[in-house]
N, C-alpha and C positions, 0 to 999 in steps of 0.2 A: 787476324786474330792471333792471340798468344796460345802456344801449345807446348807441352812437355814432350820432347821427342827422344826416342831410342834410335840412335843412328848407328851404333855398333852393339852387338850382343854382349852382355856383361852385367856387372853389379849396378845397383841403382845410382851409385855416385857418378856414373857415366851419363846419366840423363841430362839433357840440356833444355833450356827454355828459349824458344825462338818465335818470331813472327812468321806465320805462314798464311796462305790463302784460305779463306773460309770454304768449307765443303759445300758442294751444290747437291741438294737432295735429288735422288732419282725418282721415278714416277711413283714407286711404292714406299717412299721414305718421307720422314719428317725431319726438319732441321731444328735442333734444340739449342737455345741459349742456355748453356750449362750454368747452374747456380752452385751445385755441389756434386761431387763424385765420390763414391765409396771406394775404399782401398780393400782389396781382397787378396787372398793367398795366390790365386792365379797370376796376379800382377808381378809377384816375386819370381815366377817361373817364366812368363812370356818374354821378359826382357833378357833372359839368359838362354832363350831357345829351348826351354825344357817343358813347354806346355803341349797339350794335345794338338793344337794348331799354331801356325806361325805366320803372322802377317809379314809382307815384304818390308824391308828397311827403306827409308826411315818410317817409323810409325809412333803414334802416341799410345801408351798403354791406358788402362782404365776401362773396367768391364761394366760399370753401371753408373748412370747419371740421373740427376733430377734437375728440372728446369722448366723453361717456358718455350712453347712452340713458336719458332720464328718464321717458318715457311713450311708449306705442305705440298708434296708431290700430287699430281693430278689423280693418281689411283690410291693415294694413302687415305682410305676412308676412316671416318670416325674421329678425326682431329681437325682442329681449326687453329689459326694463329691466335696466340694468347692463352691457349690451354696449359694448365700445369700438368706436367707429365714426369713419369719415371720410366727408365728404359734400360734394358740389357743390351749393351753395345758390343761386347766381345773385346774390343779395344777402341781407343779414340776418345775416352771420356775425360782424360786429363788435359782439357783444352777449353777454350771459351765457347766453342760451338762444336757440335757433333751431329752427323746425319745418321739416322738409324731407321731400319725397316719399321713401318707402322705396326706390324704384327708383334714386334718386340717391346712395344710401349704400352703403358697403362696410365689412365688418368689418376692423378694423386687425389685421394679422398680428402674431404675437409678434416681438419684437425691434425694433419700430417704436414710438418714444415719441410722445406727442401733438404735440409741436412738429414733429418730423420728418414725422409723418402729415399735419399741416396744410400742410407744404411739398411734399407728394408728389403729390397727386391731379392738380392742374391742370397742373403742369410736366411730370411724367412721362407723364400721360395724353395730353397734347397731342403731346409729342415721339414717343412710341411710335406713336400713330396716324399722325403725319406720316411717319415713316421706314418703317413697315410697310405700311399700306394705301395711302398716297398716294405715297410715294417708292420703295417696293419695293426698299429697299436690300439689297444682297447682300454676302456675305462677299468680301473682296478688292477691293471697290470703294472709291473715294475720296469722302469726305463733307466738305464745307466747311460749317462752322457760323459764321454771323455772330452778333454779340452773344453770344459764347460764354461770357461770365462771368455772364450773368443766369440767372434761374431756369430758363426753358425751354431756354436755350442750353447750360447745364451738363448738364441732363438729356439733351439731344441728343448731347453729347459722350460721356457715359457709355453711353447706349444704342447709339450707333454703334459704340463699342468692343466692347460685349457682342455685337453682331451680326457682328463680324469685319471691320469696315471700317477703312481708314486714315483718320484724322480730322485735318483741318486746322482749327484754332480761330482765329477772327479776332475781335479786340476793339480797344478804343480806347486801351489803355495797357498797359505792361509789367506793372503790378501786376495788372490784370484777367487778363492772359494767364497769369500765374503760377498763378492759381486753375484755369484751364482745363488747364494742364499737369498739375497734381495730379490732376485728374479723368480724365486718360488721353490727352489730345491728343498726337498724334504730331508735328505741326508747328504753328507759331504765326505769325500775321500781325498786326502792329500797324498798323492802317490809319490811325492818326493820323500816322504818320511814313513810311509806305510805300504806294505805289500798289497797291491790291488786285488789279487785273487783272494787273499785271506779276508780282506775287508768286505768284499762282495759276499763271501760265505757268511760272515758274521752278521751283516745287515739284513740278510735274507733268510736267516735261520737254516742255512745250508741248502736252500731251494734253488738259488741262482736267480738271475734276472731274465725277464721275458724278452726285452729288446735292448741291444747295445748300439749306441750311436757313436761311431768312431771316425772322427776327422783327423786322427793323429797317426795311426799305424805303428809300425815298429814294435818295440818290446811291449808296449801297452796292449797292442792287439793280441800278442801271445798270451798275456795274462788274462785279458778280458774273455777270450773265447772259452777259457776254462771255467768261467763264472756264468755261463749260459744255463738257463733252466731247461727242462724238458720242453721240446717244441719251441725253443728260443730262436730269435732272429737277430743276426749280426749284420749291421748296416755299414758297408764300406763307403765312407764319404770322402776321404782324402788322406794325404800322407804328410801332414805338417812336420812330422819328425824327420822327414827326409829319407825314411826307410820303408820299402814295401815289404810287408811281412809275408812269411810263408805259412800257409794254413795247414795245420795237422788235421787232415780230413777224417781220421779215426774219431776225433772228438765230435765232429759234426754228426757222424753216424751214431755214436753212442748216446747222444743227447736228442736225436731226432730233430736236429736243428737245421736251419737254413742260413745261407750267407747271401746277401743281396747287395749288388752295386747300386750306387746312387749318383746319377749324372743328370742333374736338374736341367741344364741347358738343353740337352738332347730331348728330354721329356717335354719341355715347354714347346719345342718345335714339332715334335711328333704327336703330342696329345694336347693341342692348344685348348680344347674345351675343358679338359680335366684341370689344366693349369689355371684357367680362368676361374673355375669353381673353387680351387684352392685359395686363390687370392680374394675371392668374395668372402670366404670364411675368415681369412686372415684380417681383412679390413674390418669385418664385423667384430672380431675379437679385439682389435685395436680400439675401435669406437667404444667398446665395453670396458676398456682399461686393462684388459688381460695381457696385452702385448705392449711393451714399452722399450723401443729400440734405444740402446745405450750408445751414444756417441761420446767416447771418452776423450778424444782429442780432435781438433780441427787444424788443418795446415793450409797456408796460402799456396797458390799454384806453384810459386817458385821453390817451395820446400817439399814438393811431391816426392822427390828421391828419398828424403829423410823419413817420410811416412812409410814408404815401401820398405826401407831398411828396418824400421822399427817393427813392422809386422813380421818381416822375415826372420828377425831375431827372437820372435815370440815374446816380445815385451809389451804387447798391447792387450788391453781388456776391452770387451765390446768391439765397437767399430771405430776405425779411423776414417776421417772424411777430409777431402780436399775441397776448400771453398773458393769459388771464383768471384762471387759477388757478395 
């Protein structure tokens, strides 16, 4: 099979496309003929040795895949050859086949094609966990989404609206904000031209926002924390800016606020029943037309490196997908 390989840690331009042996599924695994694989921010980190875990070299990056079951391990219950599935792989998805634990796979519901399914799991799983278990967002509350045009950001906008919140989308250009508006955002902040803290104050009548969803970090985190309402919740989702912010804890005290980390991958492993319940709701909302994954660009397997570079440069809106078939 063909696979994109990271043979030396470094930038995406170092990735190579080679023929390698197909993986053999273990007893608890299924083998997937990959049709599409989502490109995610961790892909930009893992190839440079900067992610929370590091597979041994050489490896194929790619943390989520959608395709058809080609083989089933003897203890991989719930799946059969020919099933349409989406899976969290950790790495290995930028290849024509990938073996993955059955516990990390879901059946793709009707109405969701392979490309959309490859763009769904990580973005919507992360944002649903963030807003439900970690942020405890309630109908009628105000949600601020930073980086609102990216994969997880757009998912947070849509889920926030589905949960009945007033959603303020913040992004770095009017073009990106237009995408968030289509996704349902009630208010928009272009933080390349306007001070985030002042706009939060203006749009909330000085009250602040109840929940902040932050996959960006850095300077935006510093401004956003000052826009929290009393009993507000700030969700630390990621650090796309490349800078891990320092929290002024006096502001947390004065606002009676809380700061919660969001690590969906660990949540899915530790609380599989809660994760399954989240996806049942997500699939129901998708069937109702409330969630519409935006795949803005697709790339053939041989151009995987370009897709990762584009995401790392923060040039993408919605999700980028690598298509194998």
